[in-house]
C-alpha positions, -999 to +999 in steps of 0.1 A: +039-288-125+011-262-128-004-274-095+028-265-077+025-229-090-009-225-075+005-234-041+030-205-044+002-182-055-019-192-025+010-187-002+017-152-017-019-142-014-021-154+022+010-134+030-009-103+018-043-113+031-034-120+067-020-086+075-048-070+056-074-089+077-056-082+109-054-045+101-090-041+090-106-062+118-083-059+148-064-026+146-081+007+147-071+028+117-069+065+125-090+087+103-068+115+090-077+145+069-052+158+044-045+187+067-036+163+095-015+143+071+004+174+062+013+180+099+030+146+102+068+146+102+082+142+067+096+107+073+062+093+083+043+097+050+065+116+026+051+099-006+015+107+003+024+142+014+042+149-019+013+136-040-013+156-020+009+187-024+012+182-061-025+175-066-035+206-045-015+227-070-032+208-099+002+193-110-011+160-122+020+151-141+042+157-111+018+136-090+020+108-116+059+108-114+058+109-076+035+079-075+056+062-102+089+067-083+073+054-051+059+023-068+093+017-085+109+014-051+084-014-043+093-031-076+130-029-068+123-045-033+104-073-050+131-080-076+159-079-051+139-101-028+147-130-051+184-125-044+178-127-007+156-159-007+124-140-011+126-121+023+123-087+007+093-098-014+077-114+017+082-081+037+068-061+008+037-084+007+030-080+044+037-042+043+013-038+013-013-059+031-013-035+060-015-004+039-041-018+015-063-022+046-057+014+056-068+026+021-098+002+020-110+013+054-105+050+048-123+049+015-152+029+030-155+054+059-155+083+034-186+069+017-173+047-011-191+014-017-172-019-015-177-026-053-164+009-061-133+003-039-127-031-054 
């Protein structure tokens, strides 16, 4: 029985790793400064814009709640994914794989070491 669970873990990890690898190695990730990010239309990156705005005004508690609300949306998608045969959860894994690659590459370009990122 436990062996079957490892298969599901491996499938889930692969669903995250494939888009991550594709994004890191095959798709050029634009290097954006916070100022350029602010100029994007609201619908493109509203959560990140809100966190940057709150942190620039030194409102750490507000930034925490903005991140918390954004992450809560992801949790709801994963939970409801079970109702729809895992499609929402699969989509969320793929989506997070792409954006994890963006964060990894941006952090590395800005001088962070790989151990520090991990």
